[in-house]
NURORO-13597 format. One record per residue (C-alpha): residue in one letter; x negated, y negated, z. Coordinates in steps of 0.5 Angstrom, whole numbers, padded with zeros to 4 digits, always signed. Each point is the difference from the previous one (the first is absolute). Layout:
N
AXYZ ...
end
This chain:
420
X+0043-0115-0127 X+0004-0005+0004 X+0008+0001+0000 X+0004-0004-0005 X+0005-0002+0006 X-0006-0003+0004 X-0003-0003-0006 X+0006-0004-0002 X+0001-0002+0008 X-0007-0002+0000 X+0001-0004-0006 X+0006-0004+0002 X-0003-0001+0006 X-0006-0004-0003 X+0005-0004-0005 X+0003-0003+0006 X-0007-0003+0002 X+0000-0005-0005 X-0005-0006+0000 X+0003-0006-0002 X-0004-0004-0005 X-0001-0007+0001 X-0004-0006-0004 X+0000-0007-0001 X+0003-0001-0006 X+0008-0003+0000 X+0005+0005-0002 X+0001-0003-0007 X-0007+0000-0002 X-0003+0006-0004 X-0008-0001+0002 X-0003+0006-0002 X+0001+0007-0004 X+0007+0003+0002 X+0001-0005+0004 X-0001-0003+0008 X+0000+0008+0002 X-0003+0003-0006 X+0007+0004-0001 X+0003-0003-0006 X+0006-0002+0005 X+0002-0008-0001 X+0004-0002+0007 X+0004-0005-0004 X+0008+0000+0000 X+0005-0003-0003 X-0002+0002-0007 X+0005+0002-0006 X+0003+0007+0001 X+0002+0000-0007 X-0003-0003-0006 X+0004-0003-0005 X-0001+0002-0008 X-0007-0002-0002 X-0002+0000+0007 X-0002-0005+0005 X-0001-0008-0002 X-0007-0001-0003 X-0002-0006+0003 X-0007-0001-0003 X-0006+0003-0004 X-0007-0001-0001 X-0005+0003-0005 X-0006-0002+0003 X-0003+0005+0005 X-0004+0004-0005 X-0001+0007-0002 X+0001+0006+0005 X+0004+0004+0005 X-0001-0004+0007 X+0006-0001+0004 X+0003-0007+0003 X-0002-0002+0007 X+0005-0006+0003 X-0001-0004+0006 X+0004-0006+0001 X+0001-0004-0007 X-0007+0003-0003 X+0000+0007-0004 X-0007+0003-0001 X-0002+0006-0005 X-0006+0002-0005 X-0001+0000-0007 X-0005+0000-0006 X-0001-0006-0004 X-0006-0003-0005 X-0005+0006+0002 X+0001-0001+0008 X+0004+0003+0005 X+0004-0005+0004 X+0005-0001+0006 X+0005-0005-0001 X+0005-0004+0005 X+0006-0002-0003 X+0005-0006+0003 X+0007+0004+0001 X+0004-0007+0001 X-0003-0002-0007 X+0002+0006-0005 X-0006+0004+0001 X-0005-0006-0001 X-0007+0002+0001 X-0003-0003+0006 X-0007+0002-0001 X-0004+0006-0003 X-0006+0003+0002 X-0005+0005-0003 X-0002+0006+0004 X-0005+0001-0006 X-0001+0003-0007 X+0005+0006-0002 X-0004+0006+0003 X+0004+0006-0003 X+0005+0001-0005 X+0005+0004+0004 X-0001+0006-0004 X+0004-0003-0005 X+0005-0004+0004 X-0004-0006+0001 X+0001-0005+0006 X+0000+0000+0007 X+0005+0004+0005 X-0001-0003+0007 X+0005-0004+0003 X-0004-0005+0004 X+0001+0000+0008 X+0001-0006+0003 X-0002-0002+0007 X+0001-0007+0003 X-0004-0005-0005 X-0004+0006-0003 X+0002+0005-0005 X-0004+0007-0002 X+0000+0003-0007 X-0004+0006-0003 X-0001-0001-0008 X+0000+0007-0004 X-0007+0000+0000 X-0001+0000+0007 X-0001-0007+0001 X+0003-0002+0007 X+0001-0007+0002 X+0002-0005+0005 X+0003-0006-0002 X+0003-0006+0003 X+0008-0001-0001 X+0000-0007-0001 X-0005-0001-0006 X-0002+0007-0002 X-0007-0001+0002 X-0004+0006+0002 X-0002+0001+0007 X-0004+0007-0001 X-0001+0005-0005 X-0002+0008+0000 X+0000+0005-0005 X+0002+0007+0002 X-0005+0003-0005 X-0006-0004+0001 X+0001-0001+0008 X+0003+0007+0002 X-0002+0005-0005 X+0007+0001-0003 X+0002+0002-0007 X+0005-0003-0004 X+0006+0004-0001 X+0002+0002-0007 X+0005-0005-0001 X-0003-0005+0005 X+0000-0002+0007 X+0008-0001+0001 X+0000+0000+0008 X+0003-0006+0003 X-0004-0001+0006 X+0003+0000+0007 X-0002-0006+0005 X+0001+0002+0007 X-0002-0004+0006 X-0007-0003-0001 X-0002+0005-0006 X+0002+0002-0007 X+0000+0007-0001 X-0001+0003-0007 X-0002+0006-0004 X-0007+0000-0004 X+0000+0008+0000 X-0006+0004+0000 X-0005+0003+0005 X-0002-0007+0003 X+0006-0003+0001 X+0007+0004-0002 X+0003-0005+0005 X-0003-0007+0002 X+0002-0005+0005 X-0002-0007-0001 X+0000-0007+0004 X+0005-0004-0003 X-0003-0006+0001 X-0007+0001-0003 X+0001+0007-0003 X-0005+0003+0004 X+0000+0008+0001 X+0003+0002+0006 X+0000+0007-0001 X+0000+0005-0005 X+0003+0007-0001 X-0004+0005-0004 X+0005+0005-0001 X-0002+0001-0007 X+0006+0000-0004 X+0001-0004-0007 X+0004-0006+0001 X+0007+0001-0003 X+0005-0005-0002 X+0004-0001+0006 X+0000-0005+0006 X-0002+0001+0008 X+0005+0000+0005 X-0001-0001+0008 X+0004+0005+0004 X+0000+0002+0007 X+0000+0007+0002 X-0001+0003+0007 X-0001-0007+0002 X-0006+0000-0004 X+0000-0006-0005 X-0002+0003-0007 X-0001-0002-0007 X+0003+0005-0005 X-0003+0000-0007 X+0003+0004-0006 X-0007+0002-0004 X-0001+0004-0006 X-0001+0006+0004 X+0006-0001+0005 X+0003-0004+0006 X-0005-0001+0005 X+0001-0004+0007 X-0006-0003+0003 X-0001-0004+0007 X+0001-0007-0001 X-0005-0002+0005 X-0006+0003-0003 X+0002+0004-0007 X-0001+0007+0004 X+0004+0005-0005 X+0006+0003+0004 X+0004+0004-0005 X+0001+0002-0007 X+0006+0003-0004 X-0002+0002-0007 X+0006+0003-0003 X+0004-0007-0003 X-0007-0002-0004 X+0000+0002-0007 X-0006+0000-0005 X+0002-0005-0004 X+0002-0007+0003 X+0003+0000+0008 X+0003-0007+0000 X+0006-0001+0005 X-0001-0003+0007 X+0002+0005+0006 X+0006+0000+0004 X-0001+0000+0008 X+0005+0001+0005 X-0001+0002+0007 X-0005+0005+0000 X+0001+0002-0007 X-0003-0002-0007 X+0003+0002-0006 X-0004-0001-0007 X+0002+0002-0007 X-0003+0000-0007 X+0002+0001-0007 X-0003+0005-0006 X+0004+0006+0003 X-0002-0001+0007 X+0005-0002+0005 X+0000-0003+0007 X+0000+0003+0007 X+0001-0002+0007 X-0005+0001+0005 X+0001+0000+0008 X-0007-0003+0002 X-0001+0003+0007 X-0005-0002+0005 X-0003+0006+0004 X-0006+0001+0004 X-0004+0002-0006 X+0002-0006-0004 X+0006-0002-0005 X+0003+0005-0003 X+0004-0001-0006 X+0006+0005-0001 X+0004+0001-0006 X+0007+0000+0001 X+0002+0000-0007 X-0002-0001-0007 X+0005-0001-0006 X-0001-0001-0007 X+0006-0004-0001 X-0004-0006+0002 X-0006+0000-0005 X-0001-0008+0000 X-0005-0003-0005 X+0000-0007+0001 X+0007-0003+0003 X-0001+0001+0007 X+0004+0004+0006 X+0004-0004+0005 X+0003+0002+0006 X+0007-0003+0002 X+0002+0003+0007 X+0000+0008-0001 X-0001+0000-0007 X-0005-0001-0006 X+0001-0003-0006 X-0005+0001-0006 X+0000+0001-0007 X-0003+0007-0002 X-0003+0002-0007 X+0002-0001-0005 X+0005-0005+0002 X+0005+0003+0005 X+0002-0005+0006 X+0000+0005+0006 X+0003-0001+0007 X-0003+0005+0005 X+0002+0002+0007 X-0007-0003+0004 X+0000+0005+0005 X+0002+0007-0004 X-0002-0002-0007 X+0006+0002-0003 X+0002-0003-0006 X+0007-0004+0001 X+0001-0003-0007 X-0004-0002-0007 X+0002-0004-0006 X-0004-0002-0006 X+0004-0006-0002 X-0005-0005+0003 X-0006+0003-0004 X-0007+0001+0003 X+0000-0006+0005 X-0003-0004+0005 X+0004-0001+0007 X+0001-0006+0004 X+0006+0001+0006 X+0004-0006+0003 X+0006-0001+0003 X+0003+0007-0001 X-0002+0000-0007 X-0006+0003-0005 X-0003-0004-0005 X-0002+0004-0005 X-0005-0002-0006 X-0001+0005-0006 X-0007+0000-0003 X+0004-0001-0006 X+0003-0007+0002 X+0007+0001+0003 X+0002-0002+0007 X+0005+0004+0004 X+0003-0001+0006 X+0002+0006+0004 X+0003+0001+0007 X-0004+0003+0005 X+0004+0006+0003 X-0001+0007+0000 X+0007+0001-0002 X-0001+0000-0007 X-0003-0005-0006 X+0004-0006+0000 X-0002-0005-0005 X+0002-0007+0001 X-0003-0004-0006 X-0005+0001-0006 X-0003-0005-0005 X-0006+0000-0005 X-0006-0005+0002 X-0001-0005-0005 X-0007-0002-0003 X-0002+0007+0000 X-0007+0002-0002 X-0002+0006-0003 X-0003+0003+0006 X+0002+0004+0006 X+0003-0005+0005 X-0003+0003+0006 X+0000-0006+0005 X+0005+0001+0006 X+0006-0004+0001 X-0001-0005+0005 X+0006-0004+0004 X-0002-0007+0004 X+0004-0005+0003 X+0006+0003-0004 X-0004+0000-0007 X-0002+0006-0004 X-0006+0000-0004 X-0002+0005-0005 X-0006-0001-0004 X-0002+0003-0007 X-0007-0001-0002 X-0001-0008-0001 X+0008-0001+0001 X+0003-0001+0007 X+0007-0001+0001 X+0004-0002+0006 X+0007+0002+0002 X+0005-0003+0005 X+0003+0006+0003 X+0003-0003+0006 X+0008+0001+0001 X+0001-0007+0002 X-0004-0006-0004 X-0003-0005+0005 X+0003-0007-0001 
end
């Protein structure tokens, strides 16, 4: 057994070797699930530090995006999301300068799954130049032109890769990385798959054998080896980015019901958590002559994250632990620094020193991101609430906060100073 002092020293050394992600999107764009770097962090500054009573100003709202839980993706003056309507599943594009007016709507196909009683797509479209990539709840993966929604190519994760639709439907937001689209069909033939983004041609498949869960793949670099990390129904797995070769596995954060949150990567470490009484753990993924070895540094029941995601800000983790406790952990040790039930069971976004906490029951809270304690900076009730859980994560792009609740999309101005 490695002594604790040696373990901590090695971990600290690994955390100093941080790869800085980069991407083509502008700082005020939000082109994919959890933002440009899939970490739930918005880089914008100059935002309101305290909300007035009733919340920030509502700029506009629209009720024409369809049924579902898909989050917004924003590039320039256009927002893209997904929704059900008229028996079909749609990708829609909205003009942000025209109050959310629909530019186009393009069907991915007929509604292929009822979502296990929660109908509607869950995927946030991934934008890449003049194209976008979206996954329907039944496994329909499409590439579309952003200008008009015309379908460039189409694949089905079940028919083409032997995948099996999870109980509550495919919920992944696919990763566009360089020339490839990375997705998780699940199953023996292609637990993870890489497709050529230009034509959808399979490049490689990784036949690990795990069923697909509801999480989304991230790209990491560990031990100078580029990898894709996926949280499947059976655990966190890392595969080689060039050919999909399985490299390592960490099963403890998985549960038997629904694995949803996206893993968090920092240096040579990966944190992953899930709900249903499970919790979260940090592994130090060591490169050894025998291959990659995931060594658990801690596991905590204080981060039973169901669906709202976990965000690392500096040396701290923020996330909601079931049944609805906003929690701050020390990333390196797992020590719980504070907890508060005020924001409810919420999804998170970080921007300009603050956490935007969106309760699944509706209220939105603004909380200072500090390990020193819970500090509420504002709270308001979302208008036009549906009778369903508000699961889409909040998004900020170009000073505007977007909240989606089924067919309704609301746009709030969260800038500290208005532009003339």
